[in-house]
Steps between C-alpha positions, in 0.01 A plus 500: 500500500625846426575712790348844443729642781815371371762785460644540150874589526581752217832658426392877501227666692369855513392655826288812527637792699318799677580694178238393232749558222768284659570131544780283646617223264654202698713221358383220732801293422775753576344770711577784241259785509403765242272804528249499215306819409236495243317784315187549307674727253661230278884467573526841668542452880570120487804369672672206656753602759740259681450479885712194556694326228706287742374139530437405856573133464874489418534166292209324677235334295260732324134410594186680372313652786814503745467867559174693584399847599274566794352848549556639856561835643863419396472286183740223489626204280492148640691188393250228544770229482741594785306768678722803456350847454596796306346854534416666179 
């Protein structure tokens, strides 16, 4: 039987922010993060800006879904394999 609550592990995820034009794009394998800004005026105002290009796993196995962002008063990045946390 198919489990409707099964979590699908994907490589990249977009997370909304308090700014309606801005998202955070997370590589769930490496912990790398980009700020993504969209615009309704075609390409004008659209951008993707590196927030963290350093991989957080240093030679360990890459697994989809390893990293996740959780919104809190201080947003942080969480490694679901070994429990380490990084503040974004």
